[in-house]
C-alpha positions as CSV (number, residue, x, y, z in Angstrom):
1,M,125.4,85.8,84.2
2,P,121.2,85.5,84.2
3,A,119.5,87.9,82.0
4,A,117.4,89.0,85.1
5,N,120.9,90.6,86.6
6,K,121.9,92.0,83.5
7,L,119.0,94.3,83.4
8,G,118.8,94.8,87.3
9,I,121.8,96.6,86.6
10,A,120.5,97.9,83.7
11,I,118.1,99.4,85.6
12,A,120.7,100.8,88.4
13,A,122.4,102.5,85.9
14,V,119.6,104.3,84.3
15,L,118.1,105.0,87.5
16,T,121.2,106.3,88.4
17,L,121.9,108.5,85.2
18,S,118.3,109.9,85.3
19,A,119.1,111.4,89.1
20,C,121.6,113.6,87.8
21,G,119.7,115.5,86.1
22,G,118.8,119.1,87.0
23,G,115.7,121.1,87.1
24,D,113.6,122.7,84.5
25,A,116.1,125.7,84.4
26,P,119.9,125.3,82.9
27,N,122.7,126.1,84.3
28,L,125.5,126.2,81.4
29,M,127.8,127.4,83.7
30,N,127.5,124.5,86.7
31,L,127.7,127.2,88.6
32,R,126.3,124.4,91.9
33,T,126.5,127.1,94.9
34,S,124.1,129.2,97.0
35,R,126.8,132.5,96.3
36,P,126.2,134.3,93.6
37,G,128.9,133.6,90.6
38,P,131.8,135.3,89.8
39,D,131.5,139.7,88.9
40,E,133.1,139.7,85.8
41,F,132.8,143.6,85.9
42,A,134.6,143.8,89.2
43,I,138.5,143.7,88.1
44,L,139.1,146.9,85.8
45,P,142.8,147.0,84.4
46,T,144.7,150.4,85.3
47,K,145.1,152.9,82.2
48,P,149.0,152.1,81.4
49,L,151.3,154.8,82.5
50,Q,152.4,158.2,81.0
51,M,154.8,160.4,81.3
52,P,154.2,163.4,81.8
53,Q,154.4,166.9,79.4
54,D,155.3,168.5,82.3
55,I,156.7,167.0,85.7
56,N,156.0,170.2,87.2
57,N,152.5,170.2,86.9
58,L,151.4,166.9,87.7
59,P,148.3,167.3,90.6
60,R,149.2,167.2,94.5
61,P,149.0,163.6,96.1
62,T,146.2,162.9,97.9
63,P,145.3,160.5,100.8
64,G,142.3,158.2,99.1
65,G,142.4,159.9,96.3
66,S,142.4,159.0,92.8
67,N,144.6,158.6,90.3
68,L,145.6,159.1,86.8
69,T,146.0,155.5,86.7
70,D,142.8,154.7,87.9
71,P,140.0,152.5,86.2
72,T,137.7,155.4,84.6
73,P,135.1,152.6,83.3
74,Q,131.8,154.9,83.1
75,A,133.6,158.3,81.8
76,D,135.7,155.7,78.8
77,A,132.7,154.3,78.1
78,V,130.9,158.2,78.0
79,A,133.9,159.5,75.9
80,A,133.5,156.0,73.5
81,L,130.5,157.0,72.7
82,G,131.4,160.5,72.0
83,G,130.2,162.2,75.0
84,N,131.6,164.3,77.3
85,P,133.6,162.6,80.5
86,A,134.2,165.8,82.3
87,S,130.6,166.0,82.3
88,L,130.3,163.2,84.9
89,Q,132.7,163.9,86.6
90,R,131.5,167.4,88.1
91,T,127.8,165.3,88.7
92,G,128.3,162.1,89.0
93,R,125.9,160.7,86.4
94,I,125.7,161.4,82.7
95,T,124.2,164.9,81.6
96,D,125.0,164.4,78.8
97,T,121.6,165.4,76.8
98,A,123.7,165.1,73.2
99,L,124.5,161.4,74.3
100,V,121.6,160.4,76.5
101,A,119.2,161.3,72.6
102,Y,122.0,159.9,70.9
103,A,121.5,156.2,72.3
104,S,117.8,156.4,72.4
105,R,117.1,157.5,69.2
106,A,115.5,154.4,68.4
107,G,113.0,154.3,71.7
108,V,113.5,152.9,75.2
109,D,112.1,149.9,76.1
110,P,111.6,148.9,79.4
111,S,110.5,145.3,79.3
112,I,113.9,144.4,77.9
113,R,116.0,142.8,80.8
114,A,112.5,140.5,81.3
115,E,112.3,139.7,77.2
116,L,116.3,138.6,76.8
117,A,115.8,136.8,80.1
118,A,113.0,134.7,79.0
119,S,114.6,134.2,75.9
120,D,118.0,133.7,76.9
121,L,116.1,130.7,79.2
122,E,114.0,129.1,76.3
123,Y,117.6,129.1,74.6
124,R,119.6,127.5,78.1
125,K,116.9,124.9,77.9
126,N,116.9,124.3,73.5
127,N,120.9,123.4,74.5
128,K,121.5,122.0,77.3
129,G,124.2,120.0,76.7
130,R,125.3,116.2,76.0
131,L,123.6,113.9,78.7
132,L,127.7,113.4,79.6
133,D,128.7,116.5,79.6
134,R,125.9,117.6,82.5
135,A,126.7,114.0,84.6
136,F,129.9,115.1,85.0
137,G,129.6,118.8,85.1
138,K,131.5,120.4,82.8
139,S,130.3,123.4,81.5
140,V,128.8,124.0,78.3
141,Y,128.1,127.3,78.2
142,S,131.1,128.2,75.8
143,Q,129.8,125.1,73.2
144,A,126.0,126.7,73.8
145,Y,127.0,130.4,73.1
146,G,129.7,129.9,70.8
147,P,127.5,130.4,67.4
148,M,126.8,134.2,69.1
149,S,130.2,135.2,69.8
150,L,131.3,138.2,67.8
151,D,134.8,138.1,66.0
152,Q,135.7,141.7,67.6
153,S,139.2,142.2,65.5
154,A,137.0,141.2,62.2
155,E,134.5,143.3,63.3
156,L,136.2,145.8,63.9
157,E,137.8,146.1,60.4
158,R,134.7,145.5,58.4
159,W,133.1,149.0,60.5
160,R,137.3,150.6,59.2
161,R,136.5,149.1,55.8
162,A,132.7,151.0,55.7
163,G,134.6,154.1,56.9
164,A,133.1,154.1,60.0
165,K,135.7,156.4,62.4
166,T,136.6,154.0,65.0
167,P,138.5,156.5,67.7
168,S,138.3,154.9,70.6
169,A,139.7,151.3,69.0
170,P,143.0,150.3,69.0
171,P,145.1,151.4,65.3
172,S,145.4,149.5,62.2
173,G,146.9,145.8,63.1
174,S,147.6,146.2,66.8
175,V,144.4,144.4,68.0
176,A,145.1,141.6,69.9
177,E,143.7,138.3,68.1
């Protein structure tokens, strides 16, 4: 094969691979669609079934009403942070001033979302993945953000060893690996 043909094939290969590149903003999950991606917060597990202490004292069923096993993520978060979930149920919003004061004790930065978005964009630009990963549409999300992941079991045990109370966490030895 003549050298000119080899050179032509090499240039065509380089041009083909360079066409696989995206824009300036990297997309680590490779969701190439005009629709929004999945909402990981839309799926909520139900609470476990429990036998009531007194079957005669159960509330009457109401069509379209709530159930004891229905997920209540906001109330669960308020309880986990030491607030009163009953105040959330009465008003529909967090009125527990002690909880709000504790959560904002170090101050509230109104520009935190913009700062985090800019910082994450810069991080994603520096961690786009390898050439063949991008060319074949392989997700590099876990590879890029892996060093930032938290081992929840180890962190829970670290806090317990330090003497911190963890009332909303599972008992010792039952944390899923």
